[in-house]
N, C-alpha and C positions, 0 to 999 in steps of 0.2 A: 907790721909786728915784728919780731926777735923770736927766732927759733929758739925752743925752750933751752937749747945745749948752747945758748950765750950766758946763762945764768950759772954763778956758782955754787955748784952742791953743797958746801958745807955753811952755806949762808942762809940764814932766812930769808923768806920773802921782803920783809919790809928792810933788809939790809940790802938784799939785791937791789931792789929801787933805789935806796938811798945813793947806792954808788953813781948809777946813770942820772940821778936826780941834780945830783954836785955838777957832773959834767956839763948839765945844760942851765943849771942856773935856777933850777926849780927849789920850791920850798919844801920840809919835811911836812907841813900842812897840805900840800896838795899831793904827797905820796900816800897818807892815809887816807885821802879823800878817795883815789883812785883804788887803793884795797878794798875800800867800804863799796866801792860800785861793783868790783867783781864779786864782792861775797870772801873774800881772803882778810877782814878785818881780826876776824877771830882766832886765825892762824898764826899771829905773829911768834911764836916760840918754834915752831915747826921748821926743820930744817927744808931746803927746796929738795935735797934728794929723797925726803920721805913723802913728796908731793905727789898725790895722783895724778894720773896723765890730764885729766880735766883742771886740775888746780895750777899745772903748769901753762896751761894756753890759758886759764884766766890772767894769771901771772904777767904773761905775757901782753897781754892787752891792757893788764893795769900800767905796765911799762909804756905801753903805747898812747895810751889817754892822759897821761900825768900834766902833758903841757897844751892839754885841752885843744885838741885838733879840729877842723871842721869835717876832715875826711879821715876816714880809719880803712885801711885796706889788708883784707883777711883773704889766707890758702887756705882750703878745707877746713874751716874753724871745728867742724864735726868730727874730723877725721879720726877714728881709734877710741873714741869715748862710747861707753855702754850708753843704754837708752837713758838713763837717767842724768847721766852727764850731759847728753844730747837737749835734754828738755830744760836743763840749766843755761847751758848756753846759749840755746834760742832765746831763752827769758832776758839773760844777760843782755845780749845784742839789742834786744827789743827794746830794753829801760834806756840804755845808750844813745838810741836813737830819736824815740818820743822824750824823753826827761831833758836830753841833752844837746838835741839837735845836730848830733855826729850823723854826716852822711856816711854809711859804710857799703864799702865796694867787698863783694864777695868774690871770689873763683872757686867754684867746686864742680865735680863730678854726678856730686848726690844728688840728682835733679829733684826727687821726691821731699827731699829736707829743703831744699831752697823754696821748694813750693810753699813750705810753712812759714818760711821766713822773712820773705822779700817783697817790696810792693810794685819794683820795677826790673825787670830782666834783660840782657843783652846775651845774644846767640852767636858764637865764634863758630866756625865752620871752615877747614884748609883754612887757617889764619886769617879769614875774614869775618867783619859783624856782618852777620845776614838776617838778622831780625832785632830789634828793641821793641818793648811793649811794654806796658805795664802790667800788672796782675789783673785788675779790672778789665783792662780791654780785653787782654785774653779769655778771660770767662764770657764778657759779653758777645766776642766774635767768634766763639766757637761754633765750628759748621758742622760739626756733630752732635747728636742727641740718642738719648738712652730713651725709651717707654718702654714702662715697667706693667707689666699688667698681671693682677690674680685674676684668676678665671680656677672651674671648679675642677677640669681634665687638661693641664698644660699638654701632654703629648698629643692628645685630641685636639686640642686647640689648634698646635701648629700645625697638623695637616689641615685644618680647614683653613688657617691664614695663608697659609701658602697655594690650596686652591684659587684664591683669589687675587692672586700675581700681587702682592706686596712688593715692594721695590726694598724694605729692610731686611736686613739678617735678622733671622729670629732664633734665638736661645733658649733653652729650657733650664731653668736654675733649679727648679723642683719640680714636685708632682703638681703645683698648683701655681707656680711662677713661671713666664715670659718674659723675657727679653728681647725690643725690636731696638735695631741698630743702624742708622744711615746718616748721608752726608748732610739731607736736610728732611727728615721725616715727616710727613706733611698730611699722612692718611685721615679719612673720614673716620672718625671714632665710631660713629653712628652705624657705617656699614660693616665696619669690625664687631663691633656687639650686635648687630642684627645677622652676622654670618655665623658669628657662634652660638646664640640663639636658636638660628633655626636648625643646627647640630646638638639642639639641648645641652649646650653648655654655658654656664653661666659667667659671665664678667661679672666679678666682684667687686674689682678697684683699677684705677690705671692712674699713673702718673709719668709727668716729662721732667727731664732734666738734662743740662748740659753736662757732658761727661769727656771731653777733652782735657786733659791732665798736663800739665806743663811738659813730662815725659813724651805723652802723645804729642803732642806741637812738636817738640825737637824733633822726633822721630818721621814727624809729616814733612817738616819744612828741608830736613836734611836729607830725605830721600830715604829713611831708614836706616841710615848707616849708624855703624856704635858709634861713642861716644870716644873722641880721641884727646 
């Protein structure tokens, strides 16, 4: 994908793309289709210099998909965008992949955003590919879980649970909420419930969930070092 500086500021989006289309032998119909795919087909009269950052990035993507590639390589596609722009970019990229079968390779330091967008991830560390997994494999293989408890008295419940030597880390979320986190929490909920009951604390509700995010996974396999 071309940097936005490669476009002519005093030309419209279609005019800019038409120049690249002629160089590649691409028809004007393909130009129109590419603009439509990225949602710029209604901005035909606006000059490039009047484009927002998000529009400039979408025009660059339109330029890259005019010849209907099988793979699209993007570097920080949401960088500098406002929240609405990020949502729109995410939607366009998902539509390109789903509706047109384009494989999209994204390089990004914004791990939380990648988690919402990709279905497969590779992690580079010290110039080496140290992990490659699907997002589903990460979810299924998460080795940390959180257990959320709703009780009648969270501070008192924590004191009780600490006394029965649970291996999990216990955090108080509110006056009535506790969270237990560990590598593989497998405690007997009956033991917990009875211990709380013996101390006149009601266990109202509990739930399990995998909690290792892509960012957590990155930190774990790179030894907790910063993203380079």
